[in-house]
N, C-alpha and C positions, 0 to 999 in steps of 0.2 A: 433583569429588569427591573427598572426606576421603579422606586415603592411608591411614591405620589402619585406616577401613573399608574399603577395598578390597581392601586385604593380608587381612584377617579373613575378608571374605566368598570369595576365591579359595584362602585355605586349606579352607575348608569344602566348597566345591566338588571339590576333589582328595582328598578322605578317604576317599570310599565303599569301602567294602570294608577299611578300614585298621584297625589297632588303636585308632585316634581315634575312627573313625566308631562303634565298639563302647561306648567311654566316653562318648560323647555321649550314646548311646541309654540308658544308664546314667543319666547326669546328668537328661536327659529326663523318663525314667520314674520318678525320685524324687520330682522338682517336681512330677508329675503326679499321682503318689500321694497324695503330701503335700496336694496342693490338694484334690483329693476328697476325701478324708479329712475335713479342715477343713470345708468346703462341707457333706457329709452331714452331720457331727456339729453344726453351728450350725442347719443348718435342722429337723434330727429336735430339738435343743434349742427352739429357737422354737417347734416342733410341738408339744412336751409343754406348753412353758410356756400356750400360747393356749388348748389343749386343756382342760387343768386349771383352768384361771381361769375359761374359760365355763362349764364344768360347776357350779363354787362360784358364780360370780354368777348363772347362770341359776337358782341354787335358792335362794340368800340377797342376791341384788343385792350392790350395794358398801358401803353406810351400811347401819347399823342402831342405831335410837333407840327407847330402852327407859326405862321410869322406873327411876332411881335406888333401887338395893336393895343389902343388905348381904349378904343369904344365897345359897348357889350353887342354889335350886330350878329344877328344868325351866321350870314354869309362872311367868311374868311378873306383874309389879303391875300393875294395871289404869291406864288414864289414857287420856282424851278425846283421840282421836288426829284430832281437827279443830285442828290447829296449822297455822301461818303455812304451812310448810313442805308440808304436805297439802293445806291448802285453795287455796293460792296457790303452786303451782310455778314459775309462769312468772316471779316475781320471781329465782328462778334460773335464768341462762340454759345451766348445766350438766347439770341433773335433766332425765330423759326419762322418767322415770315414779316414781309413791310406790305403795305400797299397805301396807294394814294388816293384821296376823297376830297370831295366840298359839298358844302351845303347850300342849297336857296330857297330863299323862301318863295310861297307863291300860294295861289288858291286852286281845290279840284272841283269842276264843276260837271255834273250830271245833269240830265234834261229836270231832275227835279231837285238836288241838293247841289249847297256849295258848302266847302268846308275850308278851312287855313290850313296848311301844311307846310312840311320843310321836304324837300328833296336832297336825297342824299346821293350824290353821283359817286359811283364807283367805277373802276376799270377791270382789266381782263385779270389784275392781281389778284382781285378781289379772294380771301379764302372762302370760297364756295363751300368744301367739305365741312370746315367748322359752323358756317350757318346753317348747313341743311336742317341740323336739329329743331332749328325755330319754322322750318316752312309745315305748315299744316297742309298747304292745298295748291294744286299746278306745280309750274317750274320756276327757276330761276331764271333771270333774265338772258338771253344769247347777244354777244357782241359780234357784229359783223366786221368783215374785214376794212371796210370802208363808212366814211359815216359814221352816225349813230343809231345805238338802237331806239328802236320806238315802242319799247317795253318797258314798265313798272311792275314792282311786286309793292302790294297794300300789306298794311296789318288786318287785321282781322276786326279791331276796333274801328278800322276807317272804313272798312267795307262794310259792316254795318249800317255805320253812320248815312251812309251816301246809299246805300241798298243797291251796291255792284257786287258783281261775282266774278271770277275767272271766264276771260274771253271777252268782256263788256270796254267797251271805247271810254274814256273819261278827256276830260279838256284841262289843263294845265296852265292855271295865268300866271304871270313871273312879276313881280315887283321892279320895274327897272323903267327907266324912261331912253326909248318910248316903250309901253307896255306891251308884252310879248305872250304866245300861248302855243303849246302846243297839244295836239291830238295823240295820246297814246294809248296802248292796250296794256290790259292787266291779264299776267298769266300767272302769278303766282300770290300766295298769302301766307303770310308769316303772323306768329305770334309768339311774342316774350311774357307777356302778363305784366311787364314793365311798364305801365300805360303811360305815367306820369313823365318818362322819359324817352319812350322810342314809341310804343303802339298808336298812342293818341293823336300823334302828328307826323312821324318820318316816314315817307316815300322811298323805297330805293330805285333808281333807275341810273342811265349811263354817265358817266363824268366827260364824254366827250360831248355832250350834249349842253351841260351845266359850261364848260370850255366855249363852246359857239355861242350861249346866249350873252354871256362875260366877254366875248373879244380876247380870249385867252389864246395861247398858243398849246400845243398838244404836251409841250414840258411843262405846265404849270397845273398846280394843284391848290386847294386849300388849305390840305395836310396831308400829314402821314400818321398811319396806325401802324404799333411795332406789337407783334405777337413775341413773347417772353417765352423761354423755356425754364420752368423753374428748376431741373433737375438737374441744369446748367451750374447751380448755384453751390454753395458748401456752406451746410448750416452752421457748423462750428463756427467759419473763418465770418459769417454773418454774424451771429451772436456776440462773436468776439469784439467785430468791428461796431457794432450796433452800441453795445455797452460801452465802449472806450468813447464813442460821441457823447452818449448820455454823460459820462463821466466831466467828460472836459465841460460840458452846457453847465453842469454843477458848479463846477469849478467859477465858471466865468461870472455865472450868477453870484456867488459869493464876492468876487474880488468886484464886479460892478455896484453890490450893495454894501458896503461896509459898515452902515451903519445898523445893521443887523442884531440883535443882542446875544441870539443863539445860532452861532453857525452850525456846531454840531446838529443840534435838532433839527434846522431847515435840511441840513444834509442826511440824516436819516430818513426825513418824512418824502425827499425827493425818490431815496432809493428805494423805499417800501412803493411807490408809486410807478416804478418802473416796469413795465412791461416788454416783451418780444414779440412778435408778431414776423413770421418767417417770410409771409406774401409781401408785406408792406416794405421788410428790410431787402430782399430781394429787387421789388419794383425802384426805391431810391439807390440801390445801387448801380441798378441800369441807367434809370435817367442819368445818373452822374458821370458813367463811361460814356454814354452817348452823347450827352451834353456838352461835355467839355472841348471836342474838336469843333464842335458845330460854328457856325456864323453866330455873332451876337444880336443880329434881328430875328433868331428862332427862337422859338418858346418850346420846353418840353414840360409835358404834365404828365403825371399817374392817372387813370381812368379813377384811382381811389377820390383823386383831389377833383375831380372834376363832376363826379357823383357822388360826393361825400355823404349824404344823406343815406343813402342806401347803405354805407358801410358803417355809417355811426348806428342805423338800424341793427345792423348783422353784430355791432361789439354790445347793444345794447343785449341782444337775447345771449350773449355768451355771459354778459356779466351775470343777467338773470337766472341762469343755469346755473352758475358758480354757486350763486345765494342757496338756491337750491338744494346743492350738495351739502352746505354749511347745515343747514335745515335737516335734512336727512342726516346726516353725522350726528348732530345733537339729539334727534330724537332717539336714535337707535342706542349713543351712547348712555343716556339717562334710564332707556328702557334695559341694557344690560345691567347695568349696577344695581337696579332693582331687582331683577332677576337674582343676581350673585346674592347678593342681603338675605333674600328671601331661602336661596338655598342652603346658606352658612346657617341663617336661625331655626332651618328645618334641622340641620345637623350638630347643632350645638352638643349634644351628649358625645359623639362621635368625636368633636375636638377635643373634649374636656378629655376623653380615654386616653386618645393619641397624645396628649399633652403628657396626662398623669403615667406614661409609660416610656417618656422621655424624648418622645418626638419635638423637634423644634419647629417655632413659629414659621419657617420658610417653609420647611416639609407639609406642613398642612395648608398652607396658602399657594401652595403648588397644587394640590391635590385639586381645589376650587379652580384656581388659573387652567389644570389641564381641562375640567369640565368646561369651563367656558369657551376655550379655544375649539374644544369638539364643536360645542355650537355655533360659534363664528364658522367653522368650516363648513356643517350641513346648510348653513343659512348662506354662505357663499353659493355653495353648490346649486341649490334651489331658485337664489335669485339670479344667477346667469341663466338659468335654464329658463324662467319666465320672462326675464328682459331681452335675453336674444331670440325668447319663441315670440315674445309680441313684434319686435322688430321684422324678422324674417317673416312673418306674416304681413306686417304692412308693406314692405320691400317687395314681395312678391302680387299680392292682390291690390294695394292700395284702398284699406278698408275704407280709411279715417280721410274724409275729402275736405277742401278749404275753398274759400271763396279768393279765387286768382286775383278779383280784383283789391283785395287788402292785403294780401301775403306773396300776390307774384307767382303763385301755383298754384295747382287745382287740387293736391294732395300733399299730406305729409311723407314729405322725403327721409329717406334714411340712407345715411352714409357711414359704410360699414370702417370701422376707425378700431382695428384690433389693438392696436398701442394705448387707446383711450381706456379699453375696455379693461386691458391688464392692470393697466395704473388705478382706476377705481378699484378694482378686485382689493389691491395693495394696501391703497389708501383707507379702505375700509377696513379690510384685517388688522392694519397696523394700529389706526385709530383705536378702535374697539379692544384689541387686547392690550394698550397702554391704558383703556379707562378699567380694563378688568382689577388693575392693580388697587385702585382706590376700596373697593368694597372690602377687598380680602385683608387690607391693614384693622378691619376689624376683630379678627382673629388673634391680634396681639393683645387684646384687652381682654381677651376671654381666662378665667382662672379655671383651673381644672375642678376644685371642687364643686363651684357652682353651677358648672355647665354638665357636669355628670349628674347633677340634682336636676338640671333643669326641665319643666315641664310645659 
């Protein structure tokens, strides 16, 4: 048996009820609390990102194809949507679904209320299963074989503002010359909690009604929405291409700015700022592959670009959680340094005795390193139990509620990412284990004669 490990084990077994036992509990508790906080923070962060992204993707999908225009009007310019990506999506293995749509501004009127809205016209190809999780009442509109549907789906926010419910009839007035109106029936209510983008203004209706109002033919629409299968992309290849593109951008910047004094420092700074986002890289790849063969008068953009504020907010949440992890590691590391120093000081006579009988500094240091790693292992065990337990309770029972208007959801979401949990355990174990080397260096300065007489 390893001598230093044997001595470390004997020390631990004789410390029950002593001051060292209390110090051990403090060390284990700090590691456990730190790891638990990191696990809860990261799993909640993943939950927020997944929930918000799914709501945005469920309403607008991943890529938007529209006719290029210089104005900022709500209504899009019409184009024949039977382009290659719509007629032959099988040519693109990463495409899951393609659907046509169009927007038209108007007013919704009941007996007592009037409200400005945007009608989103959709067709039979609309991905109803993906949108179904947003439905909170009623059903989706039914598309007749001929003519257009006189049914609409409202958001809960709009329904509350105009005091309407499923089954009520409303009148939609549209801004055009001459003005037109349509009497429609509410058959369903949806809720995404993304009030600033969807719930406060968007009503879903039949695209054929928009086509009739605008005088378009049946093959014209305002745009196409493309749903992407992220599993179809190779993560390694995306990382490689993304970094190569980033590196080329750095080189071009250096070439175009020869007046910079330190090209080395600017390169290092740019590389330090580099970050890889799988979803963003996949969307950019899909955007490029679909956009290259398209006509030049068509524009393709990612939903991240269209709703950039939402995704910037998600990036800010991610940055804050990473800062929290650094703070947790700093606190735990400082605490472990203090604990090991206390243990070393308490065992100064033992250190002096071991050195007096010929023990090397490496062996004595190993005793305290083994002791510290034992504390880390126990802290990780308890930390995982507490962190995963809290996440499980929140995942099952939604104990912590949120203001849906501010946070886009009514409770704190949890996304199980076991890879993240494993990485957090490895990071805490590695960082705190390396920190153990600092206080144990004090042992090299201990003189046997002085240590044996230490009181």
